[in-house]
Gaussian input, Z-matrix of N, CA and C with variables (Angstrom, degrees):
# hf/3-21g

backbone

0 1
 N
 C     1     B1
 C     2     B2     1     A1
 N     3     B3     2     A2     1     D1
 C     4     B4     3     A3     2     D2
 C     5     B5     4     A4     3     D3
 N     6     B6     5     A5     4     D4
 C     7     B7     6     A6     5     D5
 C     8     B8     7     A7     6     D6
 N     9     B9     8     A8     7     D7
 C    10    B10     9     A9     8     D8
 C    11    B11    10    A10     9     D9
 N    12    B12    11    A11    10    D10
 C    13    B13    12    A12    11    D11
 C    14    B14    13    A13    12    D12
 N    15    B15    14    A14    13    D13
 C    16    B16    15    A15    14    D14
 C    17    B17    16    A16    15    D15
 N    18    B18    17    A17    16    D16
 C    19    B19    18    A18    17    D17
 C    20    B20    19    A19    18    D18
 N    21    B21    20    A20    19    D19
 C    22    B22    21    A21    20    D20
 C    23    B23    22    A22    21    D21
 N    24    B24    23    A23    22    D22
 C    25    B25    24    A24    23    D23
 C    26    B26    25    A25    24    D24
 N    27    B27    26    A26    25    D25
 C    28    B28    27    A27    26    D26
 C    29    B29    28    A28    27    D27
 N    30    B30    29    A29    28    D28
 C    31    B31    30    A30    29    D29
 C    32    B32    31    A31    30    D30
 N    33    B33    32    A32    31    D31
 C    34    B34    33    A33    32    D32
 C    35    B35    34    A34    33    D33
 N    36    B36    35    A35    34    D34
 C    37    B37    36    A36    35    D35
 C    38    B38    37    A37    36    D36
 N    39    B39    38    A38    37    D37
 C    40    B40    39    A39    38    D38
 C    41    B41    40    A40    39    D39
 N    42    B42    41    A41    40    D40
 C    43    B43    42    A42    41    D41
 C    44    B44    43    A43    42    D42
 N    45    B45    44    A44    43    D43
 C    46    B46    45    A45    44    D44
 C    47    B47    46    A46    45    D45
 N    48    B48    47    A47    46    D46
 C    49    B49    48    A48    47    D47
 C    50    B50    49    A49    48    D48
 N    51    B51    50    A50    49    D49
 C    52    B52    51    A51    50    D50
 C    53    B53    52    A52    51    D51
 N    54    B54    53    A53    52    D52
 C    55    B55    54    A54    53    D53
 C    56    B56    55    A55    54    D54
 N    57    B57    56    A56    55    D55
 C    58    B58    57    A57    56    D56
 C    59    B59    58    A58    57    D57
 N    60    B60    59    A59    58    D58
 C    61    B61    60    A60    59    D59
 C    62    B62    61    A61    60    D60
 N    63    B63    62    A62    61    D61
 C    64    B64    63    A63    62    D62
 C    65    B65    64    A64    63    D63
 N    66    B66    65    A65    64    D64
 C    67    B67    66    A66    65    D65
 C    68    B68    67    A67    66    D66
 N    69    B69    68    A68    67    D67
 C    70    B70    69    A69    68    D68
 C    71    B71    70    A70    69    D69
 N    72    B72    71    A71    70    D70
 C    73    B73    72    A72    71    D71
 C    74    B74    73    A73    72    D72
 N    75    B75    74    A74    73    D73
 C    76    B76    75    A75    74    D74
 C    77    B77    76    A76    75    D75
 N    78    B78    77    A77    76    D76
 C    79    B79    78    A78    77    D77
 C    80    B80    79    A79    78    D78
 N    81    B81    80    A80    79    D79
 C    82    B82    81    A81    80    D80
 C    83    B83    82    A82    81    D81
 N    84    B84    83    A83    82    D82
 C    85    B85    84    A84    83    D83
 C    86    B86    85    A85    84    D84
 N    87    B87    86    A86    85    D85
 C    88    B88    87    A87    86    D86
 C    89    B89    88    A88    87    D87
 N    90    B90    89    A89    88    D88
 C    91    B91    90    A90    89    D89
 C    92    B92    91    A91    90    D90
 N    93    B93    92    A92    91    D91
 C    94    B94    93    A93    92    D92
 C    95    B95    94    A94    93    D93
 N    96    B96    95    A95    94    D94
 C    97    B97    96    A96    95    D95
 C    98    B98    97    A97    96    D96
 N    99    B99    98    A98    97    D97
 C   100   B100    99    A99    98    D98
 C   101   B101   100   A100    99    D99
 N   102   B102   101   A101   100   D100
 C   103   B103   102   A102   101   D101
 C   104   B104   103   A103   102   D102
 N   105   B105   104   A104   103   D103
 C   106   B106   105   A105   104   D104
 C   107   B107   106   A106   105   D105
 N   108   B108   107   A107   106   D106
 C   109   B109   108   A108   107   D107
 C   110   B110   109   A109   108   D108
 N   111   B111   110   A110   109   D109
 C   112   B112   111   A111   110   D110
 C   113   B113   112   A112   111   D111
 N   114   B114   113   A113   112   D112
 C   115   B115   114   A114   113   D113
 C   116   B116   115   A115   114   D114
 N   117   B117   116   A116   115   D115
 C   118   B118   117   A117   116   D116
 C   119   B119   118   A118   117   D117
 N   120   B120   119   A119   118   D118
 C   121   B121   120   A120   119   D119
 C   122   B122   121   A121   120   D120
 N   123   B123   122   A122   121   D121
 C   124   B124   123   A123   122   D122
 C   125   B125   124   A124   123   D123
 N   126   B126   125   A125   124   D124
 C   127   B127   126   A126   125   D125
 C   128   B128   127   A127   126   D126
 N   129   B129   128   A128   127   D127
 C   130   B130   129   A129   128   D128
 C   131   B131   130   A130   129   D129
 N   132   B132   131   A131   130   D130
 C   133   B133   132   A132   131   D131
 C   134   B134   133   A133   132   D132
 N   135   B135   134   A134   133   D133
 C   136   B136   135   A135   134   D134
 C   137   B137   136   A136   135   D135
 N   138   B138   137   A137   136   D136
 C   139   B139   138   A138   137   D137
 C   140   B140   139   A139   138   D138
 N   141   B141   140   A140   139   D139
 C   142   B142   141   A141   140   D140
 C   143   B143   142   A142   141   D141
 N   144   B144   143   A143   142   D142
 C   145   B145   144   A144   143   D143
 C   146   B146   145   A145   144   D144
 N   147   B147   146   A146   145   D145
 C   148   B148   147   A147   146   D146
 C   149   B149   148   A148   147   D147
 N   150   B150   149   A149   148   D148
 C   151   B151   150   A150   149   D149
 C   152   B152   151   A151   150   D150
 N   153   B153   152   A152   151   D151
 C   154   B154   153   A153   152   D152
 C   155   B155   154   A154   153   D153
 N   156   B156   155   A155   154   D154
 C   157   B157   156   A156   155   D155
 C   158   B158   157   A157   156   D156
 N   159   B159   158   A158   157   D157
 C   160   B160   159   A159   158   D158
 C   161   B161   160   A160   159   D159
 N   162   B162   161   A161   160   D160
 C   163   B163   162   A162   161   D161
 C   164   B164   163   A163   162   D162
 N   165   B165   164   A164   163   D163
 C   166   B166   165   A165   164   D164
 C   167   B167   166   A166   165   D165
 N   168   B168   167   A167   166   D166
 C   169   B169   168   A168   167   D167
 C   170   B170   169   A169   168   D168
 N   171   B171   170   A170   169   D169
 C   172   B172   171   A171   170   D170
 C   173   B173   172   A172   171   D171
 N   174   B174   173   A173   172   D172
 C   175   B175   174   A174   173   D173
 C   176   B176   175   A175   174   D174
 N   177   B177   176   A176   175   D175
 C   178   B178   177   A177   176   D176
 C   179   B179   178   A178   177   D177
 N   180   B180   179   A179   178   D178
 C   181   B181   180   A180   179   D179
 C   182   B182   181   A181   180   D180
 N   183   B183   182   A182   181   D181
 C   184   B184   183   A183   182   D182
 C   185   B185   184   A184   183   D183
 N   186   B186   185   A185   184   D184
 C   187   B187   186   A186   185   D185
 C   188   B188   187   A187   186   D186
 N   189   B189   188   A188   187   D187
 C   190   B190   189   A189   188   D188
 C   191   B191   190   A190   189   D189
 N   192   B192   191   A191   190   D190
 C   193   B193   192   A192   191   D191
 C   194   B194   193   A193   192   D192
 N   195   B195   194   A194   193   D193
 C   196   B196   195   A195   194   D194
 C   197   B197   196   A196   195   D195
 N   198   B198   197   A197   196   D196
 C   199   B199   198   A198   197   D197
 C   200   B200   199   A199   198   D198
 N   201   B201   200   A200   199   D199
 C   202   B202   201   A201   200   D200
 C   203   B203   202   A202   201   D201
 N   204   B204   203   A203   202   D202
 C   205   B205   204   A204   203   D203
 C   206   B206   205   A205   204   D204
 N   207   B207   206   A206   205   D205
 C   208   B208   207   A207   206   D206
 C   209   B209   208   A208   207   D207
 N   210   B210   209   A209   208   D208
 C   211   B211   210   A210   209   D209
 C   212   B212   211   A211   210   D210
 N   213   B213   212   A212   211   D211
 C   214   B214   213   A213   212   D212
 C   215   B215   214   A214   213   D213
 N   216   B216   215   A215   214   D214
 C   217   B217   216   A216   215   D215
 C   218   B218   217   A217   216   D216
 N   219   B219   218   A218   217   D217
 C   220   B220   219   A219   218   D218
 C   221   B221   220   A220   219   D219
 N   222   B222   221   A221   220   D220
 C   223   B223   222   A222   221   D221
 C   224   B224   223   A223   222   D222
 N   225   B225   224   A224   223   D223
 C   226   B226   225   A225   224   D224
 C   227   B227   226   A226   225   D225
 N   228   B228   227   A227   226   D226
 C   229   B229   228   A228   227   D227
 C   230   B230   229   A229   228   D228
 N   231   B231   230   A230   229   D229
 C   232   B232   231   A231   230   D230
 C   233   B233   232   A232   231   D231
 N   234   B234   233   A233   232   D232
 C   235   B235   234   A234   233   D233
 C   236   B236   235   A235   234   D234
 N   237   B237   236   A236   235   D235
 C   238   B238   237   A237   236   D236
 C   239   B239   238   A238   237   D237
 N   240   B240   239   A239   238   D238
 C   241   B241   240   A240   239   D239
 C   242   B242   241   A241   240   D240
 N   243   B243   242   A242   241   D241
 C   244   B244   243   A243   242   D242
 C   245   B245   244   A244   243   D243
 N   246   B246   245   A245   244   D244
 C   247   B247   246   A246   245   D245
 C   248   B248   247   A247   246   D246
 N   249   B249   248   A248   247   D247
 C   250   B250   249   A249   248   D248
 C   251   B251   250   A250   249   D249
 N   252   B252   251   A251   250   D250
 C   253   B253   252   A252   251   D251
 C   254   B254   253   A253   252   D252
 N   255   B255   254   A254   253   D253
 C   256   B256   255   A255   254   D254
 C   257   B257   256   A256   255   D255
 N   258   B258   257   A257   256   D256
 C   259   B259   258   A258   257   D257
 C   260   B260   259   A259   258   D258
 N   261   B261   260   A260   259   D259
 C   262   B262   261   A261   260   D260
 C   263   B263   262   A262   261   D261
 N   264   B264   263   A263   262   D262
 C   265   B265   264   A264   263   D263
 C   266   B266   265   A265   264   D264
 N   267   B267   266   A266   265   D265
 C   268   B268   267   A267   266   D266
 C   269   B269   268   A268   267   D267
 N   270   B270   269   A269   268   D268
 C   271   B271   270   A270   269   D269
 C   272   B272   271   A271   270   D270
 N   273   B273   272   A272   271   D271
 C   274   B274   273   A273   272   D272
 C   275   B275   274   A274   273   D273
 N   276   B276   275   A275   274   D274
 C   277   B277   276   A276   275   D275
 C   278   B278   277   A277   276   D276
 N   279   B279   278   A278   277   D277
 C   280   B280   279   A279   278   D278
 C   281   B281   280   A280   279   D279
 N   282   B282   281   A281   280   D280
 C   283   B283   282   A282   281   D281
 C   284   B284   283   A283   282   D282
 N   285   B285   284   A284   283   D283
 C   286   B286   285   A285   284   D284
 C   287   B287   286   A286   285   D285
 N   288   B288   287   A287   286   D286
 C   289   B289   288   A288   287   D287
 C   290   B290   289   A289   288   D288
 N   291   B291   290   A290   289   D289
 C   292   B292   291   A291   290   D290
 C   293   B293   292   A292   291   D291

   B1=1.4376
   B2=1.5195
   B3=1.3148
   B4=1.4512
   B5=1.5199
   B6=1.3313
   B7=1.4592
   B8=1.5299
   B9=1.3382
   B10=1.4551
   B11=1.5312
   B12=1.2917
   B13=1.4579
   B14=1.5211
   B15=1.2970
   B16=1.4510
   B17=1.5340
   B18=1.2954
   B19=1.4564
   B20=1.5369
   B21=1.3346
   B22=1.4717
   B23=1.5290
   B24=1.3174
   B25=1.4482
   B26=1.5220
   B27=1.3122
   B28=1.4684
   B29=1.5228
   B30=1.3363
   B31=1.4635
   B32=1.5372
   B33=1.3303
   B34=1.4616
   B35=1.5173
   B36=1.3157
   B37=1.4578
   B38=1.5185
   B39=1.3180
   B40=1.4601
   B41=1.5226
   B42=1.3186
   B43=1.4600
   B44=1.5285
   B45=1.3046
   B46=1.4609
   B47=1.5160
   B48=1.3158
   B49=1.4550
   B50=1.5186
   B51=1.3155
   B52=1.4608
   B53=1.5246
   B54=1.3061
   B55=1.4663
   B56=1.5172
   B57=1.3272
   B58=1.4555
   B59=1.5253
   B60=1.3254
   B61=1.4637
   B62=1.5195
   B63=1.3032
   B64=1.4545
   B65=1.5298
   B66=1.3165
   B67=1.4694
   B68=1.5262
   B69=1.3259
   B70=1.4623
   B71=1.5267
   B72=1.3265
   B73=1.4601
   B74=1.5257
   B75=1.3278
   B76=1.4669
   B77=1.5284
   B78=1.3135
   B79=1.4660
   B80=1.5198
   B81=1.3336
   B82=1.4555
   B83=1.5058
   B84=1.3157
   B85=1.4637
   B86=1.5267
   B87=1.3185
   B88=1.4580
   B89=1.5268
   B90=1.3381
   B91=1.4595
   B92=1.5193
   B93=1.3189
   B94=1.4599
   B95=1.5230
   B96=1.3210
   B97=1.4611
   B98=1.5119
   B99=1.3104
   B100=1.4642
   B101=1.5311
   B102=1.3308
   B103=1.4654
   B104=1.5273
   B105=1.3209
   B106=1.4674
   B107=1.5313
   B108=1.3357
   B109=1.4621
   B110=1.5301
   B111=1.3334
   B112=1.4555
   B113=1.5260
   B114=1.3114
   B115=1.4669
   B116=1.5330
   B117=1.3201
   B118=1.4645
   B119=1.5268
   B120=1.3279
   B121=1.4726
   B122=1.5158
   B123=1.3227
   B124=1.4636
   B125=1.5289
   B126=1.3164
   B127=1.4567
   B128=1.5208
   B129=1.3254
   B130=1.4691
   B131=1.5288
   B132=1.3430
   B133=1.4695
   B134=1.5210
   B135=1.3365
   B136=1.4656
   B137=1.5247
   B138=1.3282
   B139=1.4608
   B140=1.5262
   B141=1.3386
   B142=1.4615
   B143=1.5249
   B144=1.3224
   B145=1.4659
   B146=1.5277
   B147=1.3151
   B148=1.4611
   B149=1.5250
   B150=1.3318
   B151=1.4601
   B152=1.5218
   B153=1.3459
   B154=1.4637
   B155=1.5206
   B156=1.3107
   B157=1.4583
   B158=1.5278
   B159=1.3223
   B160=1.4599
   B161=1.5259
   B162=1.3304
   B163=1.4694
   B164=1.5290
   B165=1.3301
   B166=1.4666
   B167=1.5230
   B168=1.3130
   B169=1.4635
   B170=1.5294
   B171=1.3228
   B172=1.4627
   B173=1.5242
   B174=1.3253
   B175=1.4673
   B176=1.5225
   B177=1.3165
   B178=1.4662
   B179=1.5224
   B180=1.3275
   B181=1.4643
   B182=1.5296
   B183=1.3358
   B184=1.4614
   B185=1.5231
   B186=1.3337
   B187=1.4634
   B188=1.5241
   B189=1.3216
   B190=1.4647
   B191=1.5272
   B192=1.3182
   B193=1.4588
   B194=1.5226
   B195=1.3383
   B196=1.4604
   B197=1.5241
   B198=1.3116
   B199=1.4633
   B200=1.5303
   B201=1.3091
   B202=1.4628
   B203=1.5274
   B204=1.3407
   B205=1.4580
   B206=1.5222
   B207=1.3182
   B208=1.4658
   B209=1.5279
   B210=1.3093
   B211=1.4605
   B212=1.5117
   B213=1.3317
   B214=1.4638
   B215=1.5211
   B216=1.3386
   B217=1.4640
   B218=1.5242
   B219=1.3136
   B220=1.4615
   B221=1.5206
   B222=1.3022
   B223=1.4675
   B224=1.5256
   B225=1.3310
   B226=1.4686
   B227=1.5280
   B228=1.3309
   B229=1.4713
   B230=1.5282
   B231=1.3193
   B232=1.4632
   B233=1.5202
   B234=1.3265
   B235=1.4694
   B236=1.5269
   B237=1.3300
   B238=1.4666
   B239=1.5250
   B240=1.3167
   B241=1.4613
   B242=1.5209
   B243=1.3208
   B244=1.4683
   B245=1.5298
   B246=1.3188
   B247=1.4631
   B248=1.5145
   B249=1.3292
   B250=1.4561
   B251=1.5227
   B252=1.3234
   B253=1.4678
   B254=1.5177
   B255=1.3030
   B256=1.4634
   B257=1.5202
   B258=1.3316
   B259=1.4625
   B260=1.5231
   B261=1.3271
   B262=1.4640
   B263=1.5255
   B264=1.3110
   B265=1.4650
   B266=1.5254
   B267=1.3169
   B268=1.4539
   B269=1.5289
   B270=1.2958
   B271=1.4659
   B272=1.5388
   B273=1.2991
   B274=1.4520
   B275=1.5254
   B276=1.2845
   B277=1.4571
   B278=1.5343
   B279=1.3466
   B280=1.4585
   B281=1.5281
   B282=1.2753
   B283=1.4570
   B284=1.5150
   B285=1.3004
   B286=1.4648
   B287=1.5044
   B288=1.3281
   B289=1.4600
   B290=1.5286
   B291=1.3200
   B292=1.4734
   B293=1.5041
   A1=109.69
   A2=113.66
   A3=119.99
   A4=109.28
   A5=117.44
   A6=121.80
   A7=112.18
   A8=118.83
   A9=121.47
   A10=111.44
   A11=117.78
   A12=120.66
   A13=110.63
   A14=117.92
   A15=120.80
   A16=111.85
   A17=119.08
   A18=121.95
   A19=110.54
   A20=118.48
   A21=120.08
   A22=112.96
   A23=117.34
   A24=119.92
   A25=111.48
   A26=117.11
   A27=119.17
   A28=110.54
   A29=116.53
   A30=120.39
   A31=109.49
   A32=116.23
   A33=119.54
   A34=111.50
   A35=117.57
   A36=120.12
   A37=111.52
   A38=117.14
   A39=120.51
   A40=111.95
   A41=117.21
   A42=120.48
   A43=113.35
   A44=117.93
   A45=121.01
   A46=113.13
   A47=117.24
   A48=120.59
   A49=109.53
   A50=116.49
   A51=120.39
   A52=110.43
   A53=116.15
   A54=119.83
   A55=112.03
   A56=116.85
   A57=121.11
   A58=110.32
   A59=116.28
   A60=119.25
   A61=111.57
   A62=117.75
   A63=121.69
   A64=111.09
   A65=116.96
   A66=120.72
   A67=109.94
   A68=117.62
   A69=120.65
   A70=111.43
   A71=117.30
   A72=120.95
   A73=110.96
   A74=117.02
   A75=120.34
   A76=112.18
   A77=117.99
   A78=120.51
   A79=112.13
   A80=117.99
   A81=120.95
   A82=114.64
   A83=117.94
   A84=120.64
   A85=111.12
   A86=116.67
   A87=122.87
   A88=106.80
   A89=116.95
   A90=120.93
   A91=109.00
   A92=115.04
   A93=119.10
   A94=109.49
   A95=115.94
   A96=120.67
   A97=111.30
   A98=118.43
   A99=120.31
   A100=110.98
   A101=116.79
   A102=119.74
   A103=110.65
   A104=115.85
   A105=120.42
   A106=110.64
   A107=117.15
   A108=121.00
   A109=111.01
   A110=117.15
   A111=121.36
   A112=110.22
   A113=117.05
   A114=121.03
   A115=111.02
   A116=117.23
   A117=120.97
   A118=109.84
   A119=117.18
   A120=121.11
   A121=112.01
   A122=116.76
   A123=120.68
   A124=110.55
   A125=116.38
   A126=120.31
   A127=111.67
   A128=117.02
   A129=120.73
   A130=110.62
   A131=117.00
   A132=119.93
   A133=110.90
   A134=117.04
   A135=120.58
   A136=110.93
   A137=116.65
   A138=120.54
   A139=110.65
   A140=117.12
   A141=120.62
   A142=111.05
   A143=116.75
   A144=120.26
   A145=110.97
   A146=116.79
   A147=120.85
   A148=110.64
   A149=116.78
   A150=120.47
   A151=111.21
   A152=117.78
   A153=120.92
   A154=110.78
   A155=116.78
   A156=120.58
   A157=110.89
   A158=117.54
   A159=120.56
   A160=110.35
   A161=117.82
   A162=120.89
   A163=110.24
   A164=117.20
   A165=120.61
   A166=110.69
   A167=117.70
   A168=120.99
   A169=111.10
   A170=117.04
   A171=119.86
   A172=110.72
   A173=116.91
   A174=120.37
   A175=109.89
   A176=117.19
   A177=121.00
   A178=110.73
   A179=117.64
   A180=120.75
   A181=111.35
   A182=116.70
   A183=120.00
   A184=111.09
   A185=117.02
   A186=120.74
   A187=110.82
   A188=117.36
   A189=120.17
   A190=111.56
   A191=118.02
   A192=121.41
   A193=111.26
   A194=116.50
   A195=119.94
   A196=110.55
   A197=117.02
   A198=120.87
   A199=110.71
   A200=116.73
   A201=120.81
   A202=110.73
   A203=116.72
   A204=120.71
   A205=110.88
   A206=116.92
   A207=120.64
   A208=110.43
   A209=116.76
   A210=120.16
   A211=111.18
   A212=116.95
   A213=120.47
   A214=110.91
   A215=116.73
   A216=120.63
   A217=110.42
   A218=117.54
   A219=121.38
   A220=110.94
   A221=117.08
   A222=120.59
   A223=110.07
   A224=116.56
   A225=119.93
   A226=110.96
   A227=117.52
   A228=120.74
   A229=110.31
   A230=118.04
   A231=121.16
   A232=110.90
   A233=117.26
   A234=120.28
   A235=111.39
   A236=115.30
   A237=118.79
   A238=110.75
   A239=117.30
   A240=121.14
   A241=111.57
   A242=115.94
   A243=120.47
   A244=110.30
   A245=117.46
   A246=121.01
   A247=110.54
   A248=118.35
   A249=122.32
   A250=110.92
   A251=116.90
   A252=119.99
   A253=111.17
   A254=117.01
   A255=120.20
   A256=110.59
   A257=117.64
   A258=121.66
   A259=110.93
   A260=117.02
   A261=120.21
   A262=112.10
   A263=117.31
   A264=118.82
   A265=111.51
   A266=118.60
   A267=121.47
   A268=111.39
   A269=116.76
   A270=120.87
   A271=108.22
   A272=116.26
   A273=119.38
   A274=108.64
   A275=115.11
   A276=120.72
   A277=107.66
   A278=119.41
   A279=121.52
   A280=113.89
   A281=120.64
   A282=121.90
   A283=113.29
   A284=119.54
   A285=122.99
   A286=113.39
   A287=118.59
   A288=121.03
   A289=109.72
   A290=120.44
   A291=121.91
   A292=114.15
   D1=151.76
   D2=178.59
   D3=-77.26
   D4=143.00
   D5=-176.50
   D6=-66.36
   D7=-37.84
   D8=-177.87
   D9=-68.14
   D10=-35.97
   D11=-179.30
   D12=-70.59
   D13=-31.85
   D14=-175.72
   D15=-84.59
   D16=-22.24
   D17=-174.87
   D18=-93.90
   D19=107.74
   D20=-178.34
   D21=-68.57
   D22=-26.82
   D23=179.65
   D24=-65.38
   D25=-43.36
   D26=178.49
   D27=-67.95
   D28=-34.25
   D29=177.27
   D30=-63.12
   D31=-44.77
   D32=179.01
   D33=-66.14
   D34=-38.55
   D35=178.87
   D36=-66.43
   D37=-37.06
   D38=-178.29
   D39=-76.90
   D40=-44.68
   D41=-173.32
   D42=-114.67
   D43=-7.48
   D44=-176.29
   D45=-67.28
   D46=-45.02
   D47=-178.82
   D48=-66.69
   D49=-45.93
   D50=178.24
   D51=-63.17
   D52=-42.91
   D53=178.00
   D54=-63.83
   D55=-40.57
   D56=178.04
   D57=-63.22
   D58=-45.05
   D59=177.43
   D60=-62.56
   D61=-39.64
   D62=178.58
   D63=-64.03
   D64=-44.18
   D65=179.21
   D66=-64.37
   D67=-43.25
   D68=178.80
   D69=-63.45
   D70=-38.10
   D71=178.70
   D72=-68.93
   D73=-42.02
   D74=-179.64
   D75=-68.25
   D76=-31.70
   D77=179.41
   D78=-85.87
   D79=-4.13
   D80=176.70
   D81=87.56
   D82=9.47
   D83=178.66
   D84=-76.83
   D85=-27.29
   D86=176.61
   D87=-118.87
   D88=127.97
   D89=179.59
   D90=-127.77
   D91=161.26
   D92=178.92
   D93=-79.29
   D94=165.62
   D95=-179.66
   D96=-63.68
   D97=-38.58
   D98=-179.99
   D99=-65.67
   D100=-40.07
   D101=176.85
   D102=-65.27
   D103=-40.10
   D104=179.00
   D105=-63.90
   D106=-44.96
   D107=179.24
   D108=-63.71
   D109=-38.54
   D110=178.55
   D111=-64.94
   D112=-41.39
   D113=178.54
   D114=-65.42
   D115=-38.42
   D116=176.98
   D117=-63.72
   D118=-42.80
   D119=177.96
   D120=-61.91
   D121=-42.72
   D122=177.87
   D123=-64.09
   D124=-38.03
   D125=177.74
   D126=-62.50
   D127=-40.69
   D128=177.98
   D129=-65.07
   D130=-39.65
   D131=177.84
   D132=-62.82
   D133=-43.70
   D134=179.23
   D135=-64.11
   D136=-37.72
   D137=178.84
   D138=-64.07
   D139=-43.49
   D140=178.23
   D141=-63.00
   D142=-42.91
   D143=178.71
   D144=-62.96
   D145=-40.66
   D146=178.38
   D147=-62.04
   D148=-44.98
   D149=-179.35
   D150=-64.47
   D151=-38.46
   D152=177.40
   D153=-65.04
   D154=-42.53
   D155=-179.89
   D156=-67.58
   D157=-38.27
   D158=177.78
   D159=-64.32
   D160=-39.95
   D161=177.78
   D162=-64.97
   D163=-40.40
   D164=178.23
   D165=-63.98
   D166=-38.98
   D167=178.50
   D168=-66.57
   D169=-36.01
   D170=177.56
   D171=-64.82
   D172=-41.09
   D173=177.19
   D174=-62.68
   D175=-41.89
   D176=178.75
   D177=-63.28
   D178=-42.90
   D179=179.03
   D180=-62.21
   D181=-40.87
   D182=178.01
   D183=-64.00
   D184=-42.68
   D185=179.11
   D186=-63.92
   D187=-41.07
   D188=177.87
   D189=-65.91
   D190=-35.76
   D191=176.75
   D192=-64.54
   D193=-43.10
   D194=177.64
   D195=-64.22
   D196=-41.13
   D197=178.72
   D198=-62.97
   D199=-40.16
   D200=178.67
   D201=-63.87
   D202=-42.24
   D203=178.56
   D204=-63.57
   D205=-42.17
   D206=178.97
   D207=-65.73
   D208=-38.73
   D209=177.71
   D210=-64.62
   D211=-41.79
   D212=177.83
   D213=-63.07
   D214=-40.19
   D215=178.21
   D216=-64.79
   D217=-40.62
   D218=179.05
   D219=-64.97
   D220=-40.30
   D221=179.12
   D222=-64.89
   D223=-42.28
   D224=179.16
   D225=-64.74
   D226=-40.59
   D227=178.00
   D228=-64.84
   D229=-38.77
   D230=178.25
   D231=-66.04
   D232=-38.98
   D233=177.60
   D234=-64.12
   D235=-41.97
   D236=178.80
   D237=-65.54
   D238=-40.83
   D239=177.70
   D240=-63.10
   D241=-41.77
   D242=178.46
   D243=-64.00
   D244=-43.06
   D245=178.68
   D246=-64.27
   D247=-41.10
   D248=179.30
   D249=-64.40
   D250=-46.20
   D251=178.46
   D252=-64.78
   D253=-36.44
   D254=178.06
   D255=-65.66
   D256=-41.00
   D257=178.81
   D258=-67.45
   D259=-39.20
   D260=-179.77
   D261=-71.99
   D262=-29.47
   D263=-178.55
   D264=-71.80
   D265=-20.52
   D266=178.31
   D267=-80.83
   D268=-22.10
   D269=178.68
   D270=-94.12
   D271=138.02
   D272=177.49
   D273=-91.59
   D274=141.72
   D275=178.16
   D276=-77.24
   D277=149.67
   D278=-176.31
   D279=-60.41
   D280=-35.07
   D281=-179.11
   D282=-80.90
   D283=-11.88
   D284=-176.97
   D285=-108.06
   D286=24.97
   D287=-178.81
   D288=-70.79
   D289=138.36
   D290=-178.82
   D291=-77.80

């Protein structure tokens, strides 16, 4: 038998590093510079989209807060109107005396 074929250490030294690099590349642990740059660019796009969506949500929250305040004001005005009409209905007007 040939000595290189029988010795696993020499086999690992000859093909182990290359095999390790190949396995790391196939599993995505090692990527090329162009792939890395593309991933960085995509990350920046996602970050910009997130910031735009967060700003839109803030505008929506502000609009909902204003709507809530206006609704509360309307409810208070309706309560005051109801109380006023209730108070006036207990008093008889001078021309409508029975």
